[in-house]
All heavy atoms as a GROMACS GRO file, in nm:
protein
  619
    1MET      N    1  11.107   8.900   7.551
    1MET     CA    2  11.092   9.024   7.627
    1MET      C    3  11.123   9.143   7.541
    1MET      O    4  11.066   9.249   7.562
    1MET     CB    5  11.186   9.015   7.748
    1MET     CG    6  11.167   9.130   7.845
    1MET     SD    7  11.003   9.170   7.902
    1MET     CE    8  10.964   9.032   8.000
    2LYS      N    9  11.210   9.132   7.447
    2LYS     CA   10  11.244   9.245   7.359
    2LYS      C   11  11.120   9.295   7.284
    2LYS      O   12  11.105   9.415   7.266
    2LYS     CB   13  11.356   9.208   7.259
    2LYS     CG   14  11.489   9.187   7.326
    2LYS     CD   15  11.543   9.313   7.381
    2LYS     CE   16  11.676   9.290   7.448
    2LYS     NZ   17  11.714   9.402   7.532
    3LYS      N   18  11.036   9.201   7.242
    3LYS     CA   19  10.914   9.241   7.169
    3LYS      C   20  10.823   9.320   7.259
    3LYS      O   21  10.763   9.421   7.219
    3LYS     CB   22  10.844   9.114   7.118
    3LYS     CG   23  10.734   9.149   7.022
    3LYS     CD   24  10.687   9.024   6.948
    3LYS     CE   25  10.590   9.070   6.840
    3LYS     NZ   26  10.568   8.970   6.742
    4THR      N   27  10.809   9.280   7.387
    4THR     CA   28  10.728   9.355   7.483
    4THR      C   29  10.785   9.493   7.500
    4THR      O   30  10.707   9.592   7.507
    4THR     CB   31  10.726   9.284   7.619
    4THR    OG1   32  10.683   9.146   7.599
    4THR    CG2   33  10.637   9.349   7.717
    5GLU      N   34  10.915   9.508   7.511
    5GLU     CA   35  10.976   9.639   7.526
    5GLU      C   36  10.948   9.727   7.403
    5GLU      O   37  10.918   9.847   7.417
    5GLU     CB   38  11.128   9.624   7.544
    5GLU     CG   39  11.168   9.567   7.676
    5GLU     CD   40  11.318   9.554   7.690
    5GLU    OE1   41  11.389   9.652   7.658
    5GLU    OE2   42  11.365   9.449   7.730
    6GLU      N   43  10.958   9.670   7.286
    6GLU     CA   44  10.934   9.746   7.163
    6GLU      C   45  10.790   9.792   7.153
    6GLU      O   46  10.760   9.904   7.115
    6GLU     CB   47  10.974   9.664   7.041
    6GLU     CG   48  11.122   9.641   7.027
    6GLU     CD   49  11.156   9.542   6.916
    6GLU    OE1   50  11.064   9.501   6.842
    6GLU    OE2   51  11.274   9.506   6.904
    7LEU      N   52  10.697   9.702   7.186
    7LEU     CA   53  10.554   9.736   7.174
    7LEU      C   54  10.509   9.837   7.280
    7LEU      O   55  10.431   9.926   7.252
    7LEU     CB   56  10.468   9.608   7.184
    7LEU     CG   57  10.478   9.513   7.068
    7LEU    CD1   58  10.402   9.383   7.100
    7LEU    CD2   59  10.423   9.574   6.942
    8SER      N   60  10.558   9.823   7.404
    8SER     CA   61  10.514   9.909   7.512
    8SER      C   62  10.592  10.039   7.525
    8SER      O   63  10.545  10.136   7.578
    8SER     CB   64  10.518   9.835   7.644
    8SER     OG   65  10.649   9.804   7.678
    9GLY      N   66  10.718  10.037   7.481
    9GLY     CA   67  10.805  10.152   7.499
    9GLY      C   68  10.870  10.155   7.636
    9GLY      O   69  10.936  10.251   7.672
   10TRP      N   70  10.848  10.050   7.716
   10TRP     CA   71  10.908  10.041   7.849
   10TRP      C   72  11.037   9.961   7.841
   10TRP      O   73  11.060   9.886   7.749
   10TRP     CB   74  10.811   9.973   7.944
   10TRP     CG   75  10.687  10.055   7.973
   10TRP    CD1   76  10.652  10.171   7.915
   10TRP    CD2   77  10.590  10.025   8.069
   10TRP    NE1   78  10.536  10.215   7.966
   10TRP    CE2   79  10.495  10.128   8.063
   10TRP    CE3   80  10.575   9.924   8.162
   10TRP    CZ2   81  10.382  10.130   8.147
   10TRP    CZ3   82  10.463   9.926   8.243
   10TRP    CH2   83  10.368  10.028   8.234
   11ASP      N   84  11.121   9.975   7.940
   11ASP     CA   85  11.248   9.904   7.948
   11ASP      C   86  11.240   9.797   8.055
   11ASP      O   87  11.186   9.820   8.164
   11ASP     CB   88  11.362  10.001   7.982
   11ASP     CG   89  11.380  10.105   7.875
   11ASP    OD1   90  11.381  10.068   7.757
   11ASP    OD2   91  11.392  10.222   7.906
   12ALA      N   92  11.296   9.679   8.025
   12ALA     CA   93  11.302   9.569   8.122
   12ALA      C   94  11.423   9.591   8.211
   12ALA      O   95  11.531   9.620   8.164
   12ALA     CB   96  11.313   9.436   8.046
   13MET      N   97  11.401   9.577   8.341
   13MET     CA   98  11.508   9.602   8.437
   13MET      C   99  11.590   9.476   8.468
   13MET      O  100  11.703   9.485   8.508
   13MET     CB  101  11.450   9.659   8.567
   13MET     CG  102  11.378   9.790   8.550
   13MET     SD  103  11.478   9.922   8.478
   13MET     CE  104  11.596   9.946   8.609
   14VAL      N  105  11.534   9.358   8.449
   14VAL     CA  106  11.601   9.232   8.483
   14VAL      C  107  11.673   9.181   8.358
   14VAL      O  108  11.608   9.160   8.255
   14VAL     CB  109  11.502   9.126   8.535
   14VAL    CG1  110  11.571   8.997   8.566
   14VAL    CG2  111  11.428   9.177   8.659
   15ASP      N  112  11.803   9.166   8.367
   15ASP     CA  113  11.882   9.120   8.252
   15ASP      C  114  11.953   8.988   8.280
   15ASP      O  115  12.054   8.958   8.221
   15ASP     CB  116  11.980   9.226   8.208
   15ASP     CG  117  12.073   9.267   8.319
   15ASP    OD1  118  12.055   9.222   8.432
   15ASP    OD2  119  12.168   9.344   8.291
   16PHE      N  120  11.901   8.910   8.374
   16PHE     CA  121  11.957   8.779   8.408
   16PHE      C  122  11.844   8.678   8.428
   16PHE      O  123  11.730   8.718   8.454
   16PHE     CB  124  12.042   8.792   8.537
   16PHE     CG  125  11.969   8.852   8.652
   16PHE    CD1  126  11.889   8.776   8.736
   16PHE    CD2  127  11.976   8.985   8.677
   16PHE    CE1  128  11.819   8.827   8.840
   16PHE    CE2  129  11.906   9.043   8.782
   16PHE     CZ  130  11.828   8.965   8.863
   17PRO      N  131  11.871   8.550   8.406
   17PRO     CA  132  11.762   8.451   8.421
   17PRO      C  133  11.719   8.438   8.566
   17PRO      O  134  11.805   8.431   8.656
   17PRO     CB  135  11.826   8.322   8.370
   17PRO     CG  136  11.969   8.345   8.356
   17PRO     CD  137  11.993   8.492   8.359
   18THR      N  138  11.591   8.433   8.592
   18THR     CA  139  11.539   8.418   8.726
   18THR      C  140  11.484   8.278   8.751
   18THR      O  141  11.451   8.243   8.864
   18THR     CB  142  11.429   8.519   8.756
   18THR    OG1  143  11.328   8.506   8.660
   18THR    CG2  144  11.483   8.660   8.754
   19ARG      N  145  11.475   8.195   8.648
   19ARG     CA  146  11.435   8.057   8.662
   19ARG      C  147  11.504   7.976   8.553
   19ARG      O  148  11.469   7.991   8.434
   19ARG     CB  149  11.284   8.044   8.650
   19ARG     CG  150  11.240   7.898   8.672
   19ARG     CD  151  11.090   7.891   8.679
   19ARG     NE  152  11.054   7.757   8.720
   19ARG     CZ  153  10.953   7.689   8.669
   19ARG    NH1  154  10.880   7.743   8.578
   19ARG    NH2  155  10.929   7.570   8.713
   20GLU      N  156  11.599   7.897   8.588
   20GLU     CA  157  11.682   7.821   8.497
   20GLU      C  158  11.744   7.915   8.391
   20GLU      O  159  11.820   8.002   8.429
   20GLU     CB  160  11.604   7.705   8.435
   20GLU     CG  161  11.561   7.602   8.539
   20GLU     CD  162  11.470   7.495   8.481
   20GLU    OE1  163  11.438   7.496   8.361
   20GLU    OE2  164  11.427   7.411   8.562
   21ASN      N  165  11.709   7.904   8.264
   21ASN     CA  166  11.765   7.992   8.160
   21ASN      C  167  11.662   8.094   8.111
   21ASN      O  168  11.685   8.158   8.009
   21ASN     CB  169  11.818   7.912   8.044
   21ASN     CG  170  11.943   7.833   8.084
   21ASN    OD1  171  12.015   7.874   8.173
   21ASN    ND2  172  11.963   7.718   8.021
   22ALA      N  173  11.550   8.108   8.179
   22ALA     CA  174  11.443   8.196   8.135
   22ALA      C  175  11.428   8.317   8.230
   22ALA      O  176  11.473   8.314   8.343
   22ALA     CB  177  11.311   8.120   8.124
   23ILE      N  178  11.360   8.422   8.179
   23ILE     CA  179  11.334   8.538   8.260
   23ILE      C  180  11.183   8.557   8.271
   23ILE      O  181  11.123   8.642   8.205
   23ILE     CB  182  11.397   8.666   8.199
   23ILE    CG1  183  11.546   8.642   8.175
   23ILE    CG2  184  11.378   8.786   8.292
   23ILE    CD1  185  11.612   8.759   8.104
   24PRO      N  186  11.111   8.470   8.352
   24PRO     CA  187  10.967   8.489   8.364
   24PRO      C  188  10.930   8.605   8.456
   24PRO      O  189  10.820   8.658   8.448
   24PRO     CB  190  10.920   8.355   8.421
   24PRO     CG  191  11.035   8.304   8.498
   24PRO     CD  192  11.158   8.357   8.425
   25ASP      N  193  11.018   8.642   8.547
   25ASP     CA  194  10.992   8.750   8.643
   25ASP      C  195  11.068   8.874   8.595
   25ASP      O  196  11.189   8.870   8.577
   25ASP     CB  197  11.042   8.712   8.783
   25ASP     CG  198  10.988   8.576   8.825
   25ASP    OD1  199  10.868   8.554   8.813
   25ASP    OD2  200  11.072   8.492   8.867
   26ASN      N  201  10.997   8.981   8.576
   26ASN     CA  202  11.060   9.103   8.526
   26ASN      C  203  10.999   9.226   8.582
   26ASN      O  204  10.884   9.224   8.632
   26ASN     CB  205  11.059   9.105   8.374
   26ASN     CG  206  11.181   9.175   8.317
   26ASN    OD1  207  11.234   9.268   8.377
   26ASN    ND2  208  11.226   9.129   8.202
   27CYS      N  209  11.064   9.338   8.577
   27CYS     CA  210  11.017   9.470   8.615
   27CYS      C  211  11.027   9.556   8.491
   27CYS      O  212  11.133   9.568   8.432
   27CYS     CB  213  11.099   9.528   8.726
   27CYS     SG  214  11.090   9.437   8.878
   28LEU      N  215  10.917   9.619   8.454
   28LEU     CA  216  10.917   9.713   8.338
   28LEU      C  217  10.900   9.854   8.394
   28LEU      O  218  10.822   9.878   8.483
   28LEU     CB  219  10.808   9.675   8.242
   28LEU     CG  220  10.814   9.536   8.177
   28LEU    CD1  221  10.689   9.508   8.100
   28LEU    CD2  222  10.934   9.528   8.088
   29THR      N  223  10.971   9.945   8.331
   29THR     CA  224  10.961  10.084   8.372
   29THR      C  225  10.980  10.178   8.255
   29THR      O  226  11.041  10.141   8.153
   29THR     CB  227  11.064  10.119   8.483
   29THR    OG1  228  11.046  10.254   8.522
   29THR    CG2  229  11.207  10.102   8.430
   30SER      N  230  10.928  10.298   8.267
   30SER     CA  231  10.952  10.400   8.167
   30SER      C  232  11.057  10.500   8.212
   30SER      O  233  11.093  10.590   8.141
   30SER     CB  234  10.822  10.471   8.133
   30SER     OG  235  10.772  10.535   8.248
   31GLY      N  236  11.106  10.481   8.335
   31GLY     CA  237  11.206  10.569   8.391
   31GLY      C  238  11.329  10.491   8.438
   31GLY      O  239  11.350  10.478   8.558
   32CYS      N  240  11.409  10.443   8.348
   32CYS     CA  241  11.529  10.363   8.384
   32CYS      C  242  11.627  10.443   8.469
   32CYS      O  243  11.696  10.383   8.551
   32CYS     CB  244  11.600  10.313   8.260
   32CYS     SG  245  11.522  10.171   8.189
   33ASN      N  246  11.632  10.573   8.451
   33ASN     CA  247  11.728  10.655   8.526
   33ASN      C  248  11.694  10.664   8.674
   33ASN      O  249  11.774  10.708   8.754
   33ASN     CB  250  11.740  10.794   8.467
   33ASN     CG  251  11.606  10.862   8.464
   33ASN    OD1  252  11.500  10.804   8.468
   33ASN    ND2  253  11.607  10.996   8.455
   34LEU      N  254  11.573  10.622   8.715
   34LEU     CA  255  11.534  10.628   8.855
   34LEU      C  256  11.579  10.503   8.933
   34LEU      O  257  11.568  10.501   9.056
   34LEU     CB  258  11.381  10.641   8.865
   34LEU     CG  259  11.323  10.767   8.804
   34LEU    CD1  260  11.170  10.764   8.814
   34LEU    CD2  261  11.375  10.888   8.873
   35PHE      N  262  11.626  10.400   8.864
   35PHE     CA  263  11.666  10.276   8.931
   35PHE      C  264  11.808  10.238   8.897
   35PHE      O  265  11.859  10.269   8.790
   35PHE     CB  266  11.573  10.161   8.887
   35PHE     CG  267  11.428  10.186   8.918
   35PHE    CD1  268  11.344  10.234   8.820
   35PHE    CD2  269  11.381  10.162   9.045
   35PHE    CE1  270  11.211  10.260   8.850
   35PHE    CE2  271  11.249  10.185   9.074
   35PHE     CZ  272  11.160  10.236   8.978
   36SER      N  273  11.875  10.171   8.990
   36SER     CA  274  12.009  10.119   8.963
   36SER      C  275  11.996   9.978   8.900
   36SER      O  276  11.884   9.932   8.880
   36SER     CB  277  12.091  10.116   9.088
   36SER     OG  278  12.034  10.029   9.181
   37LYS      N  279  12.107   9.915   8.874
   37LYS     CA  280  12.105   9.783   8.812
   37LYS      C  281  12.040   9.681   8.903
   37LYS      O  282  12.060   9.681   9.026
   37LYS     CB  283  12.250   9.744   8.783
   37LYS     CG  284  12.263   9.617   8.700
   37LYS     CD  285  12.407   9.600   8.657
   37LYS     CE  286  12.443   9.467   8.607
   37LYS     NZ  287  12.370   9.412   8.501
   38CYS      N  288  11.960   9.593   8.847
   38CYS     CA  289  11.890   9.491   8.920
   38CYS      C  290  11.988   9.381   8.964
   38CYS      O  291  12.073   9.338   8.888
   38CYS     CB  292  11.781   9.429   8.832
   38CYS     SG  293  11.661   9.334   8.923
   39ILE      N  294  11.982   9.340   9.091
   39ILE     CA  295  12.079   9.248   9.150
   39ILE      C  296  12.010   9.114   9.180
   39ILE      O  297  11.909   9.115   9.249
   39ILE     CB  298  12.138   9.306   9.278
   39ILE    CG1  299  12.198   9.444   9.253
   39ILE    CG2  300  12.243   9.214   9.340
   39ILE    CD1  301  12.229   9.520   9.378
   40PRO      N  302  12.068   9.001   9.138
   40PRO     CA  303  12.009   8.869   9.172
   40PRO      C  304  12.053   8.825   9.312
   40PRO      O  305  12.161   8.864   9.359
   40PRO     CB  306  12.063   8.776   9.066
   40PRO     CG  307  12.194   8.836   9.029
   40PRO     CD  308  12.177   8.984   9.043
   41PHE      N  309  11.969   8.743   9.379
   41PHE     CA  310  12.010   8.681   9.501
   41PHE      C  311  11.938   8.548   9.518
   41PHE      O  312  11.830   8.527   9.462
   41PHE     CB  313  11.990   8.772   9.626
   41PHE     CG  314  11.846   8.792   9.664
   41PHE    CD1  315  11.787   8.710   9.763
   41PHE    CD2  316  11.769   8.887   9.607
   41PHE    CE1  317  11.655   8.728   9.798
   41PHE    CE2  318  11.635   8.908   9.641
   41PHE     CZ  319  11.579   8.828   9.736
   42ASN      N  320  11.998   8.458   9.593
   42ASN     CA  321  11.939   8.325   9.614
   42ASN      C  322  11.832   8.335   9.721
   42ASN      O  323  11.852   8.393   9.828
   42ASN     CB  324  12.046   8.223   9.656
   42ASN     CG  325  12.143   8.198   9.543
   42ASN    OD1  326  12.108   8.203   9.425
   42ASN    ND2  327  12.268   8.171   9.578
   43MET      N  328  11.721   8.269   9.697
   43MET     CA  329  11.607   8.271   9.791
   43MET      C  330  11.636   8.179   9.910
   43MET      O  331  11.708   8.079   9.898
   43MET     CB  332  11.482   8.224   9.723
   43MET     CG  333  11.442   8.310   9.600
   43MET     SD  334  11.400   8.479   9.650
   43MET     CE  335  11.247   8.453   9.732
   44LEU      N  336  11.582   8.213  10.025
   44LEU     CA  337  11.600   8.131  10.145
   44LEU      C  338  11.486   8.028  10.160
   44LEU      O  339  11.493   7.949  10.253
   44LEU     CB  340  11.604   8.223  10.268
   44LEU     CG  341  11.725   8.322  10.271
   44LEU    CD1  342  11.710   8.413  10.392
   44LEU    CD2  343  11.853   8.247  10.274
   45ILE      N  344  11.389   8.035  10.073
   45ILE     CA  345  11.280   7.938  10.077
   45ILE      C  346  11.300   7.838   9.966
   45ILE      O  347  11.379   7.861   9.874
   45ILE     CB  348  11.142   8.006  10.065
   45ILE    CG1  349  11.133   8.084   9.936
   45ILE    CG2  350  11.118   8.098  10.187
   45ILE    CD1  351  10.994   8.143   9.911
   46LYS      N  352  11.226   7.729   9.968
   46LYS     CA  353  11.240   7.627   9.866
   46LYS      C  354  11.162   7.672   9.741
   46LYS      O  355  11.038   7.672   9.736
   46LYS     CB  356  11.183   7.493   9.917
   46LYS     CG  357  11.206   7.379   9.820
   46LYS     CD  358  11.156   7.249   9.878
   46LYS     CE  359  11.181   7.137   9.778
   46LYS     NZ  360  11.136   7.009   9.829
   47THR      N  361  11.239   7.713   9.636
   47THR     CA  362  11.180   7.755   9.511
   47THR      C  363  11.286   7.741   9.400
   47THR      O  364  11.404   7.734   9.431
   47THR     CB  365  11.130   7.902   9.518
   47THR    OG1  366  11.076   7.940   9.392
   47THR    CG2  367  11.246   7.999   9.550
   48ASP      N  368  11.240   7.736   9.278
   48ASP     CA  369  11.336   7.724   9.167
   48ASP      C  370  11.360   7.861   9.102
   48ASP      O  371  11.421   7.872   8.996
   48ASP     CB  372  11.288   7.619   9.065
   48ASP     CG  373  11.152   7.651   9.012
   48ASP    OD1  374  11.085   7.740   9.067
   48ASP    OD2  375  11.112   7.586   8.915
   49HIS      N  376  11.309   7.967   9.162
   49HIS     CA  377  11.328   8.104   9.112
   49HIS      C  378  11.440   8.170   9.190
   49HIS      O  379  11.465   8.142   9.304
   49HIS     CB  380  11.201   8.189   9.128
   49HIS     CG  381  11.094   8.151   9.035
   49HIS    ND1  382  11.063   8.229   8.926
   49HIS    CD2  383  11.009   8.048   9.031
   49HIS    CE1  384  10.962   8.172   8.861
   49HIS    NE2  385  10.929   8.062   8.926
   50SER      N  386  11.510   8.261   9.122
   50SER     CA  387  11.605   8.350   9.189
   50SER      C  388  11.531   8.475   9.232
   50SER      O  389  11.434   8.516   9.167
   50SER     CB  390  11.717   8.390   9.095
   50SER     OG  391  11.790   8.278   9.053
   51GLY      N  392  11.576   8.535   9.335
   51GLY     CA  393  11.518   8.665   9.378
   51GLY      C  394  11.589   8.778   9.306
   51GLY      O  395  11.691   8.759   9.241
   52MET      N  396  11.534   8.898   9.322
   52MET     CA  397  11.596   9.015   9.260
   52MET      C  398  11.574   9.134   9.349
   52MET      O  399  11.472   9.142   9.416
   52MET     CB  400  11.544   9.038   9.122
   52MET     CG  401  11.399   9.055   9.110
   52MET     SD  402  11.349   9.062   8.938
   52MET     CE  403  11.174   9.037   8.955
   53ILE      N  404  11.673   9.222   9.353
   53ILE     CA  405  11.664   9.346   9.426
   53ILE      C  406  11.675   9.461   9.328
   53ILE      O  407  11.769   9.461   9.247
   53ILE     CB  408  11.776   9.355   9.534
   53ILE    CG1  409  11.766   9.240   9.633
   53ILE    CG2  410  11.773   9.490   9.604
   53ILE    CD1  411  11.881   9.233   9.727
   54LEU      N  412  11.584   9.555   9.335
   54LEU     CA  413  11.589   9.671   9.246
   54LEU      C  414  11.593   9.793   9.335
   54LEU      O  415  11.494   9.830   9.396
   54LEU     CB  416  11.465   9.671   9.156
   54LEU     CG  417  11.462   9.774   9.046
   54LEU    CD1  418  11.580   9.759   8.953
   54LEU    CD2  419  11.335   9.767   8.969
   55LYS      N  420  11.709   9.857   9.342
   55LYS     CA  421  11.729   9.972   9.428
   55LYS      C  422  11.699  10.101   9.353
   55LYS      O  423  11.710  10.108   9.231
   55LYS     CB  424  11.872   9.980   9.478
   55LYS     CG  425  11.915   9.869   9.564
   55LYS     CD  426  12.056   9.896   9.610
   55LYS     CE  427  12.121   9.780   9.676
   55LYS     NZ  428  12.261   9.811   9.715
   56ALA      N  429  11.664  10.204   9.426
   56ALA     CA  430  11.647  10.337   9.368
   56ALA      C  431  11.786  10.392   9.334
   56ALA      O  432  11.883  10.374   9.412
   56ALA     CB  433  11.578  10.430   9.464
   57ALA      N  434  11.800  10.454   9.220
   57ALA     CA  435  11.931  10.508   9.177
   57ALA      C  436  11.966  10.638   9.248
   57ALA      O  437  12.080  10.661   9.279
   57ALA     CB  438  11.932  10.529   9.030
   58LEU      N  439  11.869  10.717   9.274
   58LEU     CA  440  11.894  10.841   9.339
   58LEU      C  441  11.793  10.868   9.450
   58LEU      O  442  11.678  10.823   9.442
   58LEU     CB  443  11.892  10.959   9.240
   58LEU     CG  444  11.777  10.963   9.144
   58LEU    CD1  445  11.694  11.087   9.167
   58LEU    CD2  446  11.836  10.968   9.004
   59LYS      N  447  11.838  10.934   9.551
   59LYS     CA  448  11.751  10.963   9.664
   59LYS      C  449  11.678  11.092   9.635
   59LYS      O  450  11.742  11.198   9.612
   59LYS     CB  451  11.833  10.973   9.792
   59LYS     CG  452  11.749  10.979   9.916
   59LYS     CD  453  11.833  10.965  10.040
   59LYS     CE  454  11.747  10.964  10.162
   59LYS     NZ  455  11.824  10.952  10.283
   60LEU      N  456  11.547  11.086   9.633
   60LEU     CA  457  11.469  11.206   9.605
   60LEU      C  458  11.447  11.286   9.732
   60LEU      O  459  11.435  11.232   9.841
   60LEU     CB  460  11.333  11.164   9.545
   60LEU     CG  461  11.338  11.083   9.418
   60LEU    CD1  462  11.197  11.038   9.379
   60LEU    CD2  463  11.401  11.165   9.310
   61LYS      N  464  11.448  11.418   9.718
   61LYS     CA  465  11.424  11.505   9.830
   61LYS      C  466  11.277  11.495   9.868
   61LYS      O  467  11.187  11.490   9.781
   61LYS     CB  468  11.456  11.649   9.797
   61LYS     CG  469  11.601  11.677   9.775
   61LYS     CD  470  11.632  11.824   9.771
   61LYS     CE  471  11.540  11.902   9.683
   61LYS     NZ  472  11.576  12.041   9.662
   62PRO      N  473  11.245  11.493   9.995
   62PRO     CA  474  11.104  11.493  10.035
   62PRO      C  475  11.038  11.627   9.998
   62PRO      O  476  11.105  11.732  10.007
   62PRO     CB  477  11.106  11.470  10.185
   62PRO     CG  478  11.244  11.509  10.229
   62PRO     CD  479  11.333  11.487  10.110
   63ILE      N  480  10.917  11.622   9.957
   63ILE     CA  481  10.845  11.744   9.924
   63ILE      C  482  10.789  11.805  10.049
   63ILE      O  483  10.707  11.742  10.116
   63ILE     CB  484  10.736  11.714   9.820
   63ILE    CG1  485  10.793  11.656   9.694
   63ILE    CG2  486  10.652  11.840   9.794
   63ILE    CD1  487  10.687  11.605   9.598
   64GLN      N  488  10.840  11.922  10.085
   64GLN     CA  489  10.788  11.990  10.202
   64GLN      C  490  10.720  12.117  10.158
   64GLN      O  491  10.775  12.198  10.085
   64GLN     CB  492  10.905  12.020  10.300
   64GLN     CG  493  10.968  11.897  10.355
   64GLN     CD  494  11.082  11.931  10.449
   64GLN    OE1  495  11.120  12.048  10.465
   64GLN    NE2  496  11.136  11.830  10.514
   65GLN      N  497  10.598  12.129  10.204
   65GLN     CA  498  10.521  12.244  10.158
   65GLN      C  499  10.444  12.302  10.281
   65GLN      O  500  10.381  12.225  10.354
   65GLN     CB  501  10.421  12.196  10.053
   65GLN     CG  502  10.372  12.303   9.965
   65GLN     CD  503  10.292  12.241   9.849
   65GLN    OE1  504  10.247  12.127   9.858
   65GLN    NE2  505  10.275  12.315   9.743
   66LYS      N  506  10.452  12.428  10.301
   66LYS     CA  507  10.379  12.490  10.412
   66LYS      C  508  10.237  12.516  10.363
   66LYS      O  509  10.210  12.547  10.247
   66LYS     CB  510  10.444  12.624  10.450
   66LYS     CG  511  10.577  12.607  10.516
   66LYS     CD  512  10.628  12.737  10.561
   66LYS     CE  513  10.763  12.719  10.630
   66LYS     NZ  514  10.818  12.842  10.681
   67PHE      N  515  10.143  12.494  10.456
   67PHE     CA  516  10.005  12.520  10.424
   67PHE      C  517   9.936  12.578  10.546
   67PHE      O  518   9.978  12.560  10.659
   67PHE     CB  519   9.934  12.394  10.372
   67PHE     CG  520   9.925  12.284  10.476
   67PHE    CD1  521   9.814  12.272  10.555
   67PHE    CD2  522  10.030  12.193  10.489
   67PHE    CE1  523   9.805  12.170  10.649
   67PHE    CE2  524  10.022  12.092  10.583
   67PHE     CZ  525   9.909  12.080  10.664
   68LEU      N  526   9.830  12.651  10.519
   68LEU     CA  527   9.754  12.718  10.626
   68LEU      C  528   9.630  12.635  10.649
   68LEU      O  529   9.554  12.605  10.553
   68LEU     CB  530   9.720  12.857  10.582
   68LEU     CG  531   9.633  12.938  10.680
   68LEU    CD1  532   9.707  12.961  10.811
   68LEU    CD2  533   9.594  13.072  10.619
   69LEU      N  534   9.605  12.598  10.772
   69LEU     CA  535   9.485  12.521  10.807
   69LEU      C  536   9.391  12.614  10.881
   69LEU      O  537   9.425  12.664  10.988
   69LEU     CB  538   9.523  12.401  10.895
   69LEU     CG  539   9.413  12.309  10.933
   69LEU    CD1  540   9.352  12.244  10.808
   69LEU    CD2  541   9.465  12.204  11.030
   70ARG      N  542   9.278  12.639  10.823
   70ARG     CA  543   9.181  12.729  10.885
   70ARG      C  544   9.072  12.648  10.955
   70ARG      O  545   9.025  12.549  10.900
   70ARG     CB  546   9.115  12.817  10.780
   70ARG     CG  547   9.214  12.914  10.717
   70ARG     CD  548   9.144  13.008  10.626
   70ARG     NE  549   9.244  13.096  10.568
   70ARG     CZ  550   9.216  13.194  10.489
   70ARG    NH1  551   9.089  13.216  10.455
   70ARG    NH2  552   9.310  13.269  10.438
   71ASP      N  553   9.039  12.695  11.072
   71ASP     CA  554   8.933  12.630  11.151
   71ASP      C  555   8.801  12.686  11.105
   71ASP      O  556   8.768  12.801  11.134
   71ASP     CB  557   8.958  12.652  11.299
   71ASP     CG  558   8.864  12.574  11.384
   71ASP    OD1  559   8.785  12.492  11.329
   71ASP    OD2  560   8.868  12.586  11.508
   72SER      N  561   8.723  12.604  11.033
   72SER     CA  562   8.595  12.656  10.983
   72SER      C  563   8.477  12.605  11.066
   72SER      O  564   8.362  12.617  11.025
   72SER     CB  565   8.578  12.611  10.835
   72SER     OG  566   8.580  12.470  10.830
   73ARG      N  567   8.510  12.552  11.184
   73ARG     CA  568   8.399  12.506  11.271
   73ARG      C  569   8.336  12.625  11.337
   73ARG      O  570   8.396  12.732  11.355
   73ARG     CB  571   8.457  12.414  11.379
   73ARG     CG  572   8.511  12.285  11.321
   73ARG     CD  573   8.570  12.200  11.427
   73ARG     NE  574   8.693  12.263  11.476
   73ARG     CZ  575   8.772  12.214  11.569
   73ARG    NH1  576   8.740  12.104  11.629
   73ARG    NH2  577   8.881  12.278  11.603
   74LYS      N  578   8.214  12.608  11.373
   74LYS     CA  579   8.140  12.715  11.443
   74LYS      C  580   8.198  12.734  11.581
   74LYS      O  581   8.217  12.638  11.653
   74LYS     CB  582   7.992  12.674  11.454
   74LYS     CG  583   7.900  12.789  11.461
   74LYS     CD  584   7.757  12.735  11.459
   74LYS     CE  585   7.667  12.837  11.396
   74LYS     NZ  586   7.530  12.793  11.401
   75GLN      N  587   8.229  12.856  11.614
   75GLN     CA  588   8.289  12.884  11.744
   75GLN      C  589   8.185  12.892  11.852
   75GLN      O  590   8.075  12.948  11.833
   75GLN     CB  591   8.369  13.017  11.737
   75GLN     CG  592   8.478  13.019  11.635
   75GLN     CD  593   8.589  12.918  11.668
   75GLN    OE1  594   8.623  12.900  11.784
   75GLN    NE2  595   8.641  12.852  11.567
   76LYS      N  596   8.219  12.834  11.970
   76LYS     CA  597   8.128  12.843  12.082
   76LYS      C  598   8.163  12.967  12.164
   76LYS      O  599   8.281  12.990  12.196
   76LYS     CB  600   8.142  12.718  12.170
   76LYS     CG  601   8.097  12.591  12.107
   76LYS     CD  602   8.109  12.477  12.203
   76LYS     CE  603   8.062  12.350  12.139
   76LYS     NZ  604   8.077  12.237  12.230
   77THR      N  605   8.064  13.042  12.199
   77THR     CA  606   8.086  13.159  12.283
   77THR      C  607   8.037  13.129  12.423
   77THR      O  608   7.935  13.063  12.442
   77THR     CB  609   8.012  13.282  12.228
   77THR    OG1  610   7.875  13.251  12.214
   77THR    CG2  611   8.067  13.324  12.093
   78LEU      N  612   8.111  13.177  12.519
   78LEU     CA  613   8.072  13.149  12.660
   78LEU      C  614   7.989  13.258  12.718
   78LEU      O  615   7.986  13.364  12.696
   78LEU     CB  616   8.198  13.131  12.744
   78LEU     CG  617   8.285  13.012  12.703
   78LEU    CD1  618   8.410  13.013  12.785
   78LEU    CD2  619   8.209  12.881  12.728
   0.00000   0.00000   0.00000
């Protein structure tokens, strides 16, 4: 995985084995500061993989923007 990180410039978020001693499941990102540490958990279904949770590190403010909506339909006159 280190070679993939070096070639792509992205960072791997999973730093624990997800299947026996290997890390076949991974998340790559270019913005590590946007995510917190990846957390492992045991799956509730029959599988030999571990699950992972990747939470957002910071809550972003919603973008609110006022806009003017003009009615460009032809007006009916009575």
